[in-house]
C-alpha positions as CSV (number, residue, x, y, z in Angstrom):
1,M,-34.9,-16.1,4.2
2,N,-35.7,-12.4,4.1
3,K,-34.6,-10.5,1.0
4,P,-32.1,-7.7,1.7
5,R,-33.8,-4.3,1.7
6,I,-32.3,-1.4,-0.2
7,L,-33.5,2.2,-0.1
8,L,-32.4,4.4,-3.1
9,V,-32.5,8.1,-2.6
10,D,-31.8,10.5,-5.5
11,D,-33.8,13.4,-7.1
12,E,-32.8,12.2,-10.6
13,Q,-35.4,9.7,-11.7
14,S,-33.1,8.5,-14.5
15,I,-30.5,7.5,-12.0
16,L,-33.1,5.7,-9.9
17,T,-34.4,3.8,-12.9
18,L,-30.9,2.8,-14.0
19,V,-29.8,1.6,-10.6
20,E,-33.1,-0.3,-10.1
21,A,-32.5,-2.1,-13.3
22,Y,-29.2,-3.4,-12.0
23,L,-30.4,-4.3,-8.5
24,R,-33.8,-6.0,-9.1
25,P,-32.2,-9.0,-10.8
26,E,-30.2,-9.5,-7.6
27,G,-33.4,-10.2,-5.8
28,Y,-33.4,-7.3,-3.4
29,E,-36.5,-5.6,-2.1
30,L,-36.3,-2.0,-3.3
31,Q,-37.9,1.3,-2.4
32,T,-37.0,4.8,-3.7
33,A,-37.3,8.4,-2.5
34,T,-36.6,11.7,-4.4
35,D,-36.2,14.2,-1.5
36,G,-34.9,14.2,2.0
37,E,-38.2,14.2,3.9
38,A,-39.5,11.2,1.9
39,A,-36.1,9.4,2.5
40,L,-36.5,9.7,6.3
41,A,-40.1,8.6,6.2
42,K,-39.3,5.5,4.1
43,A,-36.2,4.7,6.1
44,R,-38.3,4.6,9.3
45,A,-41.1,2.5,7.7
46,F,-39.1,0.3,5.4
47,K,-36.2,-0.3,7.7
48,P,-33.7,-1.0,5.0
49,D,-30.4,-2.9,5.4
50,I,-28.6,-0.4,3.1
51,I,-29.4,3.2,2.1
52,V,-27.9,4.6,-1.1
53,L,-28.2,8.3,-0.4
54,D,-27.5,11.2,-2.8
55,I,-26.0,14.3,-1.1
56,M,-27.8,16.9,-3.3
57,L,-31.5,16.5,-2.5
58,P,-34.5,18.9,-2.3
59,V,-36.3,19.7,0.9
60,K,-33.5,18.3,3.1
61,D,-30.1,17.6,1.7
62,G,-28.3,14.2,2.1
63,L,-26.1,15.4,4.9
64,E,-29.0,16.5,7.0
65,V,-30.8,13.3,6.3
66,L,-27.7,11.3,7.2
67,A,-27.3,13.2,10.5
68,T,-30.9,12.4,11.5
69,L,-30.5,8.7,10.5
70,R,-27.4,8.5,12.7
71,R,-29.4,9.6,15.7
72,E,-31.9,6.9,15.1
73,S,-30.1,3.9,13.6
74,S,-26.9,2.3,12.4
75,V,-28.1,1.4,8.9
76,Y,-25.3,1.1,6.4
77,V,-25.2,4.2,4.2
78,I,-23.5,4.6,0.8
79,M,-23.3,8.4,-0.1
80,L,-23.6,9.5,-3.7
81,T,-22.2,12.9,-4.6
82,A,-21.8,14.8,-7.8
83,K,-19.1,17.0,-6.2
84,T,-15.4,16.2,-6.8
85,E,-13.9,18.0,-3.9
86,E,-12.4,15.7,-1.3
87,T,-13.8,17.9,1.5
88,D,-17.4,17.0,0.5
89,R,-16.7,13.3,0.7
90,V,-14.9,13.7,4.0
91,V,-17.9,15.5,5.5
92,G,-20.2,12.7,4.5
93,L,-18.0,10.1,6.1
94,T,-17.6,12.2,9.2
95,V,-21.3,12.7,9.6
96,G,-21.7,8.9,9.6
97,A,-21.7,7.5,6.0
98,D,-20.0,4.1,5.7
99,D,-18.9,4.5,2.1
100,Y,-19.3,6.8,-0.8
101,L,-19.3,6.9,-4.6
102,T,-18.7,10.0,-6.8
103,K,-21.0,10.7,-9.7
104,P,-20.8,9.7,-12.5
105,F,-20.5,6.1,-11.2
106,S,-20.8,2.6,-12.6
107,P,-24.0,0.8,-11.6
108,R,-21.9,-2.4,-11.6
109,E,-19.6,-0.8,-9.0
110,L,-22.5,0.2,-6.8
111,V,-23.9,-3.3,-7.0
112,A,-20.5,-4.7,-6.0
113,R,-20.3,-2.3,-3.0
114,I,-23.8,-3.3,-1.9
115,K,-23.0,-7.0,-2.2
116,A,-19.8,-6.5,-0.2
117,A,-21.6,-4.5,2.5
118,L,-24.4,-7.1,2.8
119,R,-21.7,-9.9,3.2
120,R,-20.1,-7.8,5.9
121,L,-23.4,-7.2,7.7
122,Q,-24.4,-10.8,7.5
123,Q,-21.0,-12.1,8.7
124,P,-21.4,-13.7,12.1
125,G,-17.8,-13.2,13.1
126,T,-18.2,-9.5,13.4
127,E,-20.7,-9.8,16.2
128,G,-18.8,-12.1,18.6
129,G,-15.3,-13.0,19.7
130,K,-13.2,-12.7,22.8
131,A,-13.2,-9.4,24.8
132,L,-10.0,-7.4,24.6
133,A,-8.8,-5.6,27.7
134,F,-5.8,-3.3,28.1
135,D,-4.8,-0.9,30.8
136,H,-6.8,2.0,29.5
137,L,-9.0,0.4,26.8
138,R,-11.6,-2.4,26.8
139,L,-13.6,-3.8,23.8
140,D,-16.5,-6.2,24.0
141,P,-17.3,-7.6,20.6
142,G,-20.5,-9.2,21.7
143,S,-22.1,-5.8,22.5
144,H,-19.9,-3.7,20.2
145,Q,-19.0,-1.5,23.2
146,V,-15.7,0.2,24.0
147,W,-14.6,1.9,27.2
148,V,-11.6,4.2,27.6
149,D,-10.6,4.5,31.3
150,D,-14.1,3.2,32.3
151,K,-15.9,5.8,30.0
152,L,-18.2,4.3,27.4
153,I,-17.4,5.5,23.9
154,E,-20.0,5.5,21.2
155,L,-18.6,4.1,17.9
156,T,-20.2,3.3,14.6
157,S,-20.0,-0.3,13.5
158,I,-17.1,0.4,11.1
159,E,-15.2,2.4,13.7
160,F,-15.6,-0.5,16.2
161,D,-14.5,-3.1,13.6
162,L,-11.4,-1.0,12.7
163,L,-10.4,-0.7,16.3
164,K,-11.0,-4.4,17.0
165,V,-8.8,-5.4,14.0
166,L,-6.0,-3.1,15.0
167,A,-6.2,-4.2,18.7
168,E,-6.1,-7.9,17.6
169,H,-2.9,-7.2,15.8
170,G,-1.3,-5.0,18.5
171,G,2.3,-4.1,17.6
172,L,1.8,-4.9,14.0
173,V,1.5,-2.3,11.2
174,L,-1.6,-2.9,9.0
175,S,-1.8,-1.3,5.7
176,R,-5.0,0.5,4.4
177,E,-5.4,-2.4,1.9
178,Q,-5.3,-4.9,4.8
179,L,-7.8,-2.9,6.9
180,L,-10.1,-2.6,3.9
181,E,-10.0,-6.3,3.4
182,R,-10.7,-7.2,7.0
183,V,-13.4,-4.6,7.7
184,W,-15.1,-3.9,4.4
185,G,-14.5,-7.3,2.9
186,Q,-12.2,-8.9,0.2
187,E,-14.6,-7.9,-2.6
188,Y,-14.5,-4.2,-1.7
189,F,-12.6,-2.1,-4.3
190,G,-13.3,1.4,-3.2
191,D,-11.2,4.4,-2.3
192,F,-8.5,3.7,0.3
193,R,-9.2,7.1,1.8
194,V,-12.3,5.8,3.5
195,V,-9.9,4.1,6.0
196,D,-8.2,7.3,6.8
197,V,-11.4,9.3,7.4
198,H,-13.0,6.6,9.6
199,L,-9.8,6.2,11.6
200,G,-9.5,10.0,12.0
201,H,-13.0,10.0,13.4
202,L,-12.2,7.1,15.6
203,R,-9.2,8.8,17.0
204,K,-11.2,11.8,18.0
205,K,-13.7,9.7,19.8
206,L,-11.0,7.8,21.7
207,G,-9.7,11.1,23.2
208,R,-6.3,12.2,24.1
209,R,-4.5,8.8,24.4
210,P,-2.9,8.1,21.0
211,F,-3.9,4.4,20.8
212,I,-3.6,4.4,17.0
213,H,-0.3,5.4,15.3
214,T,0.3,6.3,11.7
215,V,3.4,4.7,10.2
216,R,4.0,7.0,7.3
217,G,4.0,5.3,3.9
218,V,3.0,1.9,5.5
219,G,-0.2,2.0,7.5
220,Y,-1.5,2.0,11.1
221,R,-0.4,0.4,14.4
222,F,-2.3,-0.1,17.6
223,D,-0.4,0.8,20.9
224,P,-2.4,-0.1,24.1
225,D,0.2,1.6,26.3
226,A,-0.1,5.0,24.7
227,K,-0.1,7.9,27.1
C-alpha cells in the first residue's frame, strides 16, 4: 500500500522541522519547500495527497500558489496563516483551500487534521452513490458533477460533498456540526466557520436559484424547488 504523501510549505525552517518530527512517525512520505516557486515545482513532481501551505511565503505567496494549484489539481490543501483577521482566512478558503490553521498552532492538531483529511480522501463512499435529480439541479456522485438547468457547474470536492449531503437530506435542517461530521469526518475538530465559507462559495457557483437556505441559529436546509 502506498504511503500518503504530504508536502509541507513554510519559510520558517523551525516550523518545518517541528512538523516533520510529528509526521514522520505516522509513516507518511514527506517533502518540504520554503518558497512559492519551489512549492509549485514539488507539488507537480511529488503529487502529494495533502499540502500544508503557509500563506506568507517569499517569491510567490501562499494565495498565489493556491490559485495556481487549483487550476491544475484538486489536491487537499490546509492553509497556515500567522494573521488573525478573519478576512485572511476567508480569502484562503475562497481561493480554494480545504481547511486552515492559524499560527501558532499545535502540531498534534495539524496531525489530527491530516489524518481526518486522509480518511475522507480514502473513503470509498464519497465517490459513488445514487444520482440525485431535481427539476433544476442534478448531481452525479460517480463523476462528482453537478448541473443547474443543464449547465455544468465546476465544484471543489468539498463543495460537491456539502451539496450532496444537503440534497440527500432535503427538507431537513442540518447544523454546521452535522455538516462537519459528514463532510470533514467525525474526527475533525476545526473551526465551524469553514462550513459557512465553503457554503457561501457553493451558493455563488449555483447561481441565482437559492437551493440552500440558512435557518438562523440552527443550520442549513436544501430546497430543490427554489426559484
